[in-house]
Backbone as numpy.savetxt, mean C-alpha at the origin, in Angstrom:
# Nx Ny Nz CAx CAy CAz Cx Cy Cz
-6.94 1.83 -9.15 -7.88 3.16 -9.18 -7.19 4.33 -9.10
-5.89 4.39 -8.49 -5.23 5.30 -8.25 -4.37 5.61 -9.58
-4.21 4.64 -10.42 -3.63 4.79 -11.73 -4.66 5.49 -12.76
-5.81 5.26 -12.58 -6.81 5.59 -13.41 -7.22 7.09 -13.15
-7.08 7.36 -11.72 -7.25 8.86 -11.33 -5.92 9.70 -12.10
-4.83 9.15 -11.76 -3.63 9.60 -12.50 -3.72 10.01 -13.99
-4.20 9.13 -14.51 -4.39 9.13 -15.89 -5.33 10.42 -16.26
-6.58 10.43 -15.51 -7.56 11.60 -15.73 -7.22 12.75 -15.41
-6.35 13.14 -14.10 -5.85 14.15 -13.88 -4.47 14.58 -15.22
-4.01 13.89 -15.75 -3.15 14.21 -16.58 -3.87 14.77 -17.95
-5.15 13.90 -18.44 -5.76 14.35 -19.32 -6.22 15.81 -19.01
-6.86 15.92 -18.17 -7.58 17.16 -17.72 -6.72 18.36 -17.63
-5.51 18.27 -17.40 -4.47 19.33 -17.30 -3.35 19.35 -18.69
-3.95 18.39 -19.46 -2.96 18.42 -20.56 -1.28 17.92 -20.46
-1.40 16.97 -19.65 -0.20 16.63 -19.57 0.10 15.14 -20.21
1.19 14.66 -20.63 1.24 13.33 -21.08 1.77 12.43 -19.70
1.04 11.47 -19.54 1.64 10.52 -18.42 2.05 9.27 -18.73
3.52 9.03 -18.37 4.30 7.73 -18.61 3.87 6.94 -17.31
3.54 5.74 -17.47 3.53 4.70 -16.41 4.61 3.65 -16.27
5.21 3.60 -15.29 6.22 2.23 -15.20 5.54 1.04 -14.21
5.72 0.18 -15.02 5.48 -1.15 -13.92 6.34 -1.50 -13.05
6.59 -1.37 -12.07 7.85 -1.71 -11.14 7.28 -2.42 -9.83
7.93 -2.71 -9.08 7.83 -3.09 -7.66 7.56 -1.84 -6.71
6.97 -2.06 -5.69 6.74 -0.80 -4.59 7.90 -0.24 -4.43
8.69 -1.03 -3.85 10.08 -0.86 -3.21 10.86 0.09 -4.62
10.56 -0.47 -5.77 11.32 0.13 -6.83 11.16 1.55 -7.16
9.64 1.71 -6.95 8.96 2.94 -7.45 9.58 4.10 -6.30
9.55 3.74 -5.18 10.10 4.18 -4.12 11.41 4.89 -4.60
12.17 4.19 -4.80 13.77 4.61 -5.11 13.55 5.21 -6.25
13.26 5.00 -7.31 12.85 5.86 -8.49 12.57 7.25 -8.40
11.53 7.42 -7.50 11.10 8.85 -6.96 12.27 9.61 -6.35
13.09 8.90 -5.39 14.09 9.83 -4.41 15.19 9.87 -5.56
15.65 9.17 -6.30 16.47 9.26 -7.49 16.16 10.13 -8.73
15.32 10.50 -8.73 14.69 11.68 -9.60 14.26 10.75 -11.05
14.16 9.62 -11.13 13.85 8.85 -12.18 12.61 8.56 -12.89
11.55 9.10 -11.64 10.03 9.12 -11.81 9.62 10.04 -11.02
8.68 10.68 -11.39 7.99 11.98 -10.53 7.02 11.78 -9.53
5.98 10.78 -9.92 4.80 10.37 -9.08 4.82 9.16 -8.48
4.60 8.78 -7.27 4.12 7.47 -6.85 2.53 7.33 -6.50
1.51 6.75 -7.27 0.26 6.71 -7.21 -0.34 6.52 -6.29
0.24 5.33 -5.36 -0.40 4.97 -4.08 0.67 4.95 -2.93
0.44 5.87 -1.96 1.61 5.69 -0.79 0.97 6.21 0.15
1.29 5.28 1.25 0.54 5.64 2.58 1.51 6.98 3.35
0.70 7.93 3.76 1.14 9.30 4.58 1.64 8.47 6.04
3.18 8.66 6.23 3.71 8.69 7.66 4.73 9.86 7.97
4.56 10.18 9.15 5.71 11.27 9.60 7.26 10.83 9.11
7.55 9.63 9.19 8.73 9.32 8.60 9.08 9.55 7.27
7.96 8.83 6.39 8.19 9.16 5.02 7.79 10.55 4.75
7.44 11.54 5.31 7.26 12.79 5.06 8.68 13.59 5.10
9.68 12.85 5.46 10.81 13.76 5.45 11.53 13.60 4.13
11.14 12.38 3.62 11.71 12.22 2.17 10.92 12.61 1.00
9.43 12.66 1.32 8.53 12.94 0.20 7.40 13.93 0.55
6.90 14.47 -0.50 5.60 15.44 -0.52 4.51 14.63 -0.89
3.30 14.63 0.19 1.97 13.90 -0.22 0.71 14.81 -0.52
0.06 14.31 -1.44 -1.18 15.13 -2.10 -2.14 14.96 -0.69
-3.36 15.44 -0.83 -4.41 14.98 -0.05 -4.58 13.69 -0.21
-5.28 12.94 0.98 -5.78 11.72 1.10 -6.69 11.38 -0.02
-6.45 10.37 -0.91 -7.32 9.99 -2.06 -8.17 8.84 -1.49
-7.53 7.96 -0.64 -8.36 6.57 -0.08 -7.86 6.50 1.27
-8.77 6.06 2.22 -8.50 5.67 3.20 -8.65 3.74 2.97
-7.56 3.29 3.35 -7.34 1.78 3.25 -6.85 1.04 4.36
-7.79 0.06 4.75 -7.37 -0.62 6.15 -6.40 -1.80 5.55
-5.31 -1.78 6.37 -4.62 -2.94 6.53 -4.77 -3.63 7.84
-4.49 -5.12 7.00 -4.97 -6.26 8.26 -4.03 -7.41 8.35
-4.12 -8.16 9.14 -3.27 -9.42 9.23 -4.41 -10.55 8.42
-3.40 -11.23 7.85 -4.25 -12.41 7.06 -3.37 -13.76 7.57
-4.17 -14.51 7.73 -3.63 -15.92 8.25 -4.18 -16.71 7.26
-3.84 -18.23 7.26 -4.44 -19.37 6.58 -5.77 -19.75 7.51
-6.72 -20.19 6.67 -8.31 -20.20 7.22 -8.05 -21.22 8.28
-7.00 -22.01 8.58 -6.98 -23.03 9.72 -6.15 -22.55 11.07
-5.93 -21.29 10.89 -4.81 -20.85 11.89 -5.83 -20.27 13.11
-5.92 -20.57 14.12 -6.48 -20.06 15.19 -5.63 -19.35 16.19
-4.59 -19.21 15.93 -3.46 -18.86 16.87 -3.39 -17.38 16.98
-3.39 -16.97 15.58 -3.29 -15.52 15.49 -4.30 -14.75 15.24
-4.78 -13.89 16.26 -5.98 -13.24 16.27 -5.86 -11.32 16.33
-4.70 -10.87 17.01 -4.51 -9.81 16.95 -2.87 -9.32 16.89
-2.58 -8.24 17.01 -1.27 -7.64 16.97 0.01 -8.32 17.85
-0.49 -8.46 18.74 0.52 -9.25 19.88 0.66 -10.85 19.53
-0.12 -11.17 18.68 0.06 -12.69 18.29 1.13 -12.70 17.19
1.56 -11.80 16.66 2.47 -11.76 15.57 4.05 -11.71 16.22
4.13 -11.69 17.45 5.43 -11.66 18.11 6.30 -13.40 17.79
7.41 -13.25 17.24 7.88 -14.64 17.02 7.58 -15.35 15.56
6.78 -14.54 14.94 6.18 -15.05 13.63 7.05 -14.43 12.39
6.90 -15.50 11.40 7.28 -15.20 9.96 6.12 -14.47 9.36
6.40 -13.06 8.80 5.52 -12.30 8.23 5.86 -11.85 6.97
4.83 -12.02 5.80 5.10 -11.58 4.42 4.49 -10.35 4.61
5.49 -9.39 4.11 4.99 -8.05 4.02 5.78 -7.46 2.61
4.89 -6.75 1.67 5.33 -6.24 0.47 6.57 -5.13 0.98
7.95 -5.07 0.07 9.47 -4.60 0.42 8.61 -2.93 0.48
9.12 -2.62 1.27 8.88 -0.93 1.40 7.62 -0.42 1.93
6.70 -1.42 2.22 5.19 -1.23 2.91 5.14 -0.53 4.56
4.51 0.41 4.56 4.12 1.07 5.88 4.42 0.13 6.90
3.67 -1.04 6.65 3.25 -2.25 7.75 4.64 -2.33 8.57
5.70 -2.70 7.75 7.00 -3.04 8.38 7.27 -1.99 9.55
7.34 -0.75 9.04 7.53 0.24 10.29 6.68 0.44 11.49
5.27 0.36 11.07 4.13 0.27 11.88 4.37 -0.88 12.95
4.45 -2.07 12.61 4.59 -3.27 13.21 6.01 -3.05 14.34
7.19 -2.47 13.73 8.66 -2.04 14.60 8.11 -1.25 15.60
7.31 -0.14 15.20 6.89 0.99 16.03 6.00 0.37 17.36
4.94 -0.87 16.85 4.54 -1.55 17.72 5.14 -2.23 18.92
6.25 -2.40 18.56 7.14 -3.35 19.37 6.92 -4.91 19.03
6.35 -5.26 18.00 6.36 -6.53 17.57 7.67 -7.18 17.06
8.05 -8.19 17.60 9.43 -8.90 17.45 9.03 -9.97 16.20
9.23 -9.86 14.97 9.01 -10.70 13.81 10.02 -10.99 12.86
9.92 -11.72 12.32 10.94 -12.51 11.03 10.17 -11.96 9.94
10.59 -11.03 9.23 10.36 -10.42 7.96 10.69 -11.19 6.63
9.53 -11.50 5.82 9.68 -12.33 4.64 9.13 -11.21 3.56
10.43 -10.39 3.02 9.84 -9.21 2.16 9.72 -9.84 0.73
8.42 -9.39 0.07 7.94 -9.85 -1.17 7.93 -8.42 -2.01
7.63 -8.72 -3.31 7.62 -7.75 -4.42 6.48 -7.16 -4.30
5.53 -8.13 -3.95 3.84 -7.47 -3.98 3.07 -8.28 -2.99
1.82 -7.65 -3.01 0.84 -8.14 -1.83 0.61 -9.54 -2.20
0.23 -9.73 -3.92 0.11 -10.86 -4.34 1.18 -11.98 -4.21
2.39 -11.67 -4.36 3.59 -12.69 -3.86 3.59 -12.74 -2.36
3.14 -11.89 -1.33 3.16 -12.24 -0.13 1.66 -13.36 0.17
0.53 -12.90 -0.42 -0.31 -14.00 -0.01 -0.38 -15.57 -0.92
0.78 -15.53 -1.83 1.43 -16.74 -2.37 2.19 -17.57 -1.25
2.80 -16.68 -0.66 3.70 -17.22 0.29 2.92 -17.85 1.47
1.99 -17.22 2.03 0.73 -17.44 2.98 0.13 -18.60 2.39
-0.29 -18.79 1.48 -0.84 -19.87 1.17 0.10 -21.17 1.04
1.26 -21.02 0.59 2.05 -22.17 0.59 2.27 -22.67 1.81
2.39 -21.81 2.89 2.93 -22.18 4.25 3.79 -21.81 4.40
4.56 -20.95 3.61 6.11 -20.39 3.92 6.08 -19.52 5.15
5.01 -18.77 5.51 5.09 -17.89 6.34 3.94 -18.02 7.46
3.80 -17.35 8.59 2.71 -17.52 9.41 1.63 -16.49 9.22
1.82 -15.38 8.56 0.89 -14.38 8.43 1.49 -13.56 7.31
0.57 -12.64 6.65 0.98 -11.44 5.86 0.23 -10.42 6.72
0.68 -9.14 6.33 0.21 -7.90 6.49 0.16 -7.09 5.29
-1.09 -6.55 5.01 -1.34 -5.95 3.81 -2.60 -5.44 3.48
-2.70 -4.65 2.31 -3.94 -3.68 2.22 -4.98 -4.80 1.89
-6.07 -4.37 2.76 -7.19 -5.39 2.66 -7.77 -5.36 1.06
-8.24 -4.33 0.46 -8.66 -4.33 -0.63 -7.93 -5.40 -1.81
-6.62 -4.93 -1.69 -5.87 -5.59 -2.55 -5.52 -6.78 -2.68
-5.41 -7.48 -1.31 -5.33 -8.93 -1.08 -6.48 -9.70 -1.25
-7.59 -8.82 -0.77 -9.01 -9.63 -0.91 -9.40 -9.66 -2.24
-9.18 -8.76 -3.16 -9.35 -8.84 -4.65 -8.59 -9.99 -5.32
-7.26 -10.10 -4.82 -6.59 -11.16 -5.46 -7.17 -12.67 -5.18
-7.62 -12.77 -3.56 -7.89 -14.14 -3.33 -9.32 -14.36 -4.20
-10.17 -13.49 -3.93 -11.37 -13.73 -4.81 -11.24 -13.97 -6.15
-10.52 -12.98 -6.88 -10.32 -13.41 -8.27 -9.50 -14.82 -8.77
-8.69 -15.27 -7.76 -8.55 -16.45 -7.96 -8.69 -18.04 -7.26
-9.88 -17.48 -6.88 -10.62 -18.54 -6.09 -9.97 -19.30 -5.02
-9.16 -18.11 -4.15 -8.26 -18.51 -3.08 -8.99 -17.99 -1.79
-9.92 -17.66 -1.83 -10.78 -16.81 -0.46 -10.86 -17.86 0.49
-11.06 -19.15 0.34 -11.24 -20.12 1.34 -10.02 -20.47 2.05
-8.83 -20.24 1.54 -7.61 -20.65 2.05 -7.05 -19.69 3.08
-7.92 -18.32 3.23 -7.20 -17.29 3.95 -8.23 -16.70 4.44
-8.04 -16.00 5.67 -8.92 -15.02 6.54 -8.19 -14.06 6.98
-8.62 -12.85 7.40 -8.26 -11.92 8.03 -8.68 -12.24 9.43
-7.53 -11.99 10.02 -7.28 -12.24 11.76 -7.55 -10.84 12.20
-8.81 -10.82 13.20 -9.03 -9.65 13.97 -9.72 -8.26 13.20
-9.28 -7.07 13.76 -9.50 -5.69 13.22 -8.67 -5.20 12.52
-8.40 -4.32 11.73 -7.71 -3.66 10.85 -6.59 -3.21 11.80
-5.08 -3.61 11.25 -4.21 -2.80 12.45 -4.29 -1.23 12.31
-4.55 -0.72 11.37 -4.71 0.80 10.95 -5.39 0.99 9.79
-5.63 2.13 9.52 -6.13 2.75 8.11 -4.96 3.67 7.66
-4.68 3.07 6.40 -3.73 3.73 5.64 -4.33 5.04 5.18
-3.66 6.10 5.22 -4.05 7.45 4.45 -3.32 7.37 3.12
-4.12 6.80 2.12 -3.64 6.65 0.52 -3.20 7.98 -0.27
-2.40 8.45 -0.48 -2.04 9.59 -0.96 -1.20 9.34 -2.50
-0.93 10.37 -3.62 0.10 10.55 -4.48 1.35 11.17 -3.92
2.67 10.49 -4.20 3.49 11.36 -3.42 4.63 11.68 -4.31
5.33 12.80 -3.96 6.72 13.01 -5.05 7.68 13.06 -4.10
9.08 13.32 -4.82 10.27 13.72 -3.92 9.93 14.99 -3.32
10.41 14.83 -2.01 10.40 16.32 -1.05 10.88 17.27 -1.74
10.19 18.65 -1.89 10.39 19.61 -2.42 9.77 19.98 -3.69
9.05 18.78 -4.21 8.47 19.14 -5.77 7.06 19.64 -5.52
7.08 20.88 -5.00 5.73 21.34 -4.95 4.77 21.90 -5.94
5.60 21.94 -7.07 4.60 22.36 -8.49 3.77 20.87 -8.67
4.45 19.61 -8.88 3.49 18.74 -9.27 2.61 18.41 -7.98
2.89 18.58 -6.78 1.69 18.21 -5.68 0.39 19.49 -6.07
0.97 20.69 -6.19 -0.32 21.59 -6.12 -0.75 21.16 -7.43
-0.65 20.74 -8.46 -1.29 20.12 -9.79 -2.20 19.04 -9.28
-1.45 17.85 -8.86 -2.00 16.56 -8.29 -3.26 17.15 -7.29
-3.06 17.97 -6.52 -3.70 18.34 -5.42 -5.38 18.96 -6.29
-5.11 19.78 -7.24 -6.02 20.40 -7.86 -6.86 19.48 -8.61
-6.27 18.52 -9.28 -6.73 17.49 -9.87 -7.58 16.80 -9.05
-7.05 16.44 -7.82 -7.96 15.45 -7.10 -9.18 16.23 -6.63
-9.26 17.54 -6.21 -10.29 18.39 -5.73 -11.24 18.37 -7.34
-11.00 18.77 -8.36 -11.59 18.53 -9.67 -12.40 17.38 -9.52
-11.68 16.22 -9.62 -12.35 14.99 -9.55 -13.23 14.49 -8.79
-13.21 15.26 -7.43 -14.25 15.11 -6.46 -15.65 15.95 -6.51
-15.27 17.19 -7.35 -16.30 18.23 -7.65 -17.16 17.40 -8.73
-16.34 16.54 -9.83 -17.17 15.97 -11.19 -17.69 14.78 -10.80
-17.52 13.99 -9.63 -18.18 13.11 -9.31 -17.14 11.76 -9.46
-15.94 11.86 -10.06 -15.11 10.90 -10.65 -14.33 10.40 -9.32
-14.19 11.04 -8.28 -13.85 10.51 -7.00 -14.59 10.86 -5.66
-14.91 9.87 -5.07 -15.97 10.16 -3.71 -15.00 10.09 -2.63
């Protein structure tokens, strides 16, 4: 949805947008190295705000613990201690768990899809990820019966678009585009 929104904003303001299909972690590196201008989905955090500038929040996205359907031992964040957890490289969930004092073994993956596959194969105890992305993947691939959400969301991510710190011009354009999309009913 964020890519479609970015395309719409570019079209509305007469820009040509080029999209690069890469891992989430690599996308962050590309922004910081000046090889790309915008990352279309990026949760705000104070730590990230030191290197990136963020648009207004585009979506609120719950992040949850996912476990195999047969797992009854993991129900909440404290149950993740000493567990092997798959998380997408560069995801906010890593710092969230660390700040929460959870001691865990990280299995970094290139995407939430790879993290879900690691869980389904039994290679990890849990995955922490964005609900909509993980649930969509599971449903689309008839895997919903193999995985369940454990407890309530750990947090609600404030999903924005982001640029390298100091790139105020692009942030201004994106914020105007987000507002226009809301006014026109493109974004709710």
